[in-house]
C-alpha positions in Angstrom: -33.9 -94.0 -88.1 -34.2 -93.4 -84.4 -33.5 -89.9 -82.9 -32.7 -89.4 -79.2 -34.9 -86.8 -77.8 -32.7 -85.0 -75.1 -34.8 -82.2 -73.9 -31.8 -80.5 -72.2 -29.7 -80.5 -75.4 -29.6 -77.0 -76.7 -32.1 -75.7 -74.1 -31.8 -72.1 -73.1 -30.9 -71.5 -69.4 -33.9 -70.5 -67.2 -34.4 -66.8 -66.4 -33.4 -66.1 -62.8 -36.2 -65.3 -60.5 -36.7 -61.8 -58.9 -35.3 -63.0 -55.6 -32.2 -64.4 -57.3 -31.7 -61.1 -59.1 -31.8 -59.2 -55.7 -29.3 -61.6 -54.1 -27.0 -61.3 -57.2 -27.2 -57.5 -57.0 -26.4 -57.5 -53.3 -23.4 -59.8 -53.9 -22.1 -57.4 -56.6 -22.6 -54.3 -54.5 -21.3 -55.6 -51.2 -17.6 -55.6 -52.1 -17.8 -52.1 -53.5 -19.5 -50.9 -50.3 -16.7 -52.5 -48.3 -14.1 -50.8 -50.4 -15.6 -47.4 -49.6 -16.2 -48.2 -45.8 -12.5 -48.7 -45.0 -11.3 -45.1 -45.7 -14.3 -43.5 -44.0 -13.4 -44.8 -40.5 -9.9 -43.3 -40.3 -11.3 -40.0 -41.6 -13.9 -39.9 -38.8 -11.2 -40.7 -36.2 -9.0 -37.9 -37.6 -11.9 -35.4 -37.5 -12.7 -36.3 -33.9 -9.0 -35.9 -32.9 -8.9 -32.5 -34.6 -12.0 -31.4 -32.7 -10.6 -32.6 -29.4 -7.3 -30.8 -30.1 -9.2 -27.6 -31.0 -11.2 -27.8 -27.8 -8.0 -28.2 -25.8 -6.4 -25.2 -27.5 -9.5 -23.1 -26.9 -9.5 -24.0 -23.2 -5.8 -23.2 -22.9 -6.3 -19.9 -24.7 -9.2 -19.0 -22.4 -7.1 -19.7 -19.3 -4.2 -17.7 -20.6 -6.5 -14.8 -21.4 -8.0 -14.9 -17.9 -4.6 -14.9 -16.4 -3.5 -12.0 -18.5 -6.6 -10.0 -17.5 -5.8 -10.7 -13.8 -2.2 -9.5 -14.4 -3.4 -6.3 -16.1 -5.9 -5.6 -13.2 -3.2 -6.3 -10.6 -0.7 -4.1 -12.4 -3.2 -1.2 -12.7 -4.0 -1.5 -9.0 -0.3 -1.4 -8.1 0.2 1.6 -10.2 -2.8 3.4 -8.7 -1.6 2.5 -5.2 1.9 3.7 -5.9 0.5 7.0 -7.3 -1.8 7.6 -4.3 0.6 6.6 -1.6 4.0 7.7 -3.0 3.7 11.0 -1.0 2.8 9.2 2.2 6.1 10.1 4.0 5.9 13.7 2.8 2.2 14.0 3.8 3.1 12.7 7.3 5.7 15.5 7.7 3.2 18.1 6.3 0.5 17.2 8.9 3.1 18.0 11.6 2.9 21.6 10.4 -0.9 21.6 10.6 -0.7 20.3 14.1 1.8 23.0 15.0 -0.7 25.6 13.8 -3.4 24.1 16.1 -0.9 24.1 19.0 -0.2 27.8 18.4 -3.9 28.6 18.6 -4.3 26.7 21.8 -1.3 28.5 23.4 -2.9 31.9 22.7 -4.9 33.5 25.4 -8.7 33.0 25.0 -10.3 35.8 23.1 -11.9 38.4 25.3 -13.4 41.8 24.9 -10.9 44.7 24.9 -7.9 42.6 24.2 -4.9 44.0 22.3 -5.6 44.3 18.6 -2.3 42.8 17.8 -3.3 39.6 19.6 -6.7 39.6 17.9 -5.1 39.9 14.4 -2.5 37.2 15.3 -5.2 34.8 16.3 -7.3 35.6 13.2 -4.2 35.2 11.0 -3.3 31.8 12.4 -6.9 30.6 12.1 -7.1 31.7 8.5 -3.8 30.0 7.7 -4.9 26.8 9.4 -8.2 26.7 7.4 -6.4 27.3 4.1 -3.8 24.7 5.0 -6.4 22.0 5.9 -8.3 22.8 2.7 -5.2 22.2 0.6 -4.5 18.9 2.4 -8.1 17.7 1.8 -7.9 18.4 -1.9 -4.9 16.0 -2.0 -6.6 13.3 0.0 -5.3 14.1 3.4 -8.0 14.4 6.1 -8.1 14.8 9.8 -10.7 13.6 12.3 -11.2 14.7 15.9 -11.8 11.4 17.8 -12.9 13.1 21.1 -16.1 11.5 22.3 -15.9 8.5 20.0 -15.3 4.9 20.9 -11.6 4.0 21.0 -10.3 2.3 17.9 -6.9 0.8 18.0 -6.7 1.0 14.2 -7.0 4.8 14.3 -6.0 5.9 17.9 -3.0 5.5 20.1 -3.9 5.5 23.8 -1.5 7.6 25.7 -3.3 7.2 29.1 -6.4 5.9 30.7 -8.4 7.9 33.3 -11.4 6.9 35.4 -14.3 9.1 34.6 -17.9 9.0 35.8 -19.0 11.3 32.9 -17.7 9.1 30.1 -18.6 5.6 29.0 -15.6 3.3 29.5 -13.6 2.8 26.3 -14.5 6.2 24.8 -11.9 8.9 24.0 -12.3 11.6 26.6 -9.5 13.8 25.3 -7.6 14.0 22.0 -4.1 15.6 22.0 -3.9 15.2 18.2 -6.4 14.3 15.5 -6.4 11.2 13.3 -4.8 11.8 9.9 -5.6 9.6 6.9 -4.4 9.6 3.3 -7.0 8.5 0.8 -8.7 6.5 3.6 -5.4 4.9 4.7 -4.1 5.7 8.2 -1.4 8.3 8.0 -0.9 9.2 11.6 -3.0 7.9 14.6 -4.5 10.2 17.1 -2.9 10.6 20.5 -5.8 10.1 23.0 -6.8 9.7 26.6 -9.3 6.9 27.1 -11.9 6.8 29.8 -12.3 3.9 32.1 -14.7 3.0 34.9 -14.2 4.7 38.2 -12.5 2.5 40.8 
């Protein structure tokens, strides 16, 4: 009785090699990796978009804060200016009284020995009143300056006349009829002056 000897019949399949195992593992893992890669990309895009929006909001907030600070500074300056210069018109009228006191002293006869005691007391009284008055004005920011002998300044002086003078440099104030008055450094009333010019 003849038996066919088929070596492949009932033979066990050969074990896969190590390389085949690696390739089989990669094939099995690849689809899973692809399944997890798809949601990650939109998440990254969303995060970048949120970061960009946050940066834009921060920039807008910083600009708004800077603008508010400028507004607060400007408002404070306006309030300070209003407080300092609200009395400007009143102060201008008050310095007229100070100038009248000075005119009264100039109209008195020069002090001399043996003069009437009434005249002496009158002069001393007016001088004392003027000093006290000027001191009160200075405490409130009103100051006077005698420009005589100084260079003419159109911002502080009003030229009433020009006179040739060999004793004065051209352009200097050779005579001041009234002083320069300022309020907290701002011109309140210009000085009325006579300016020297070169002799003809």
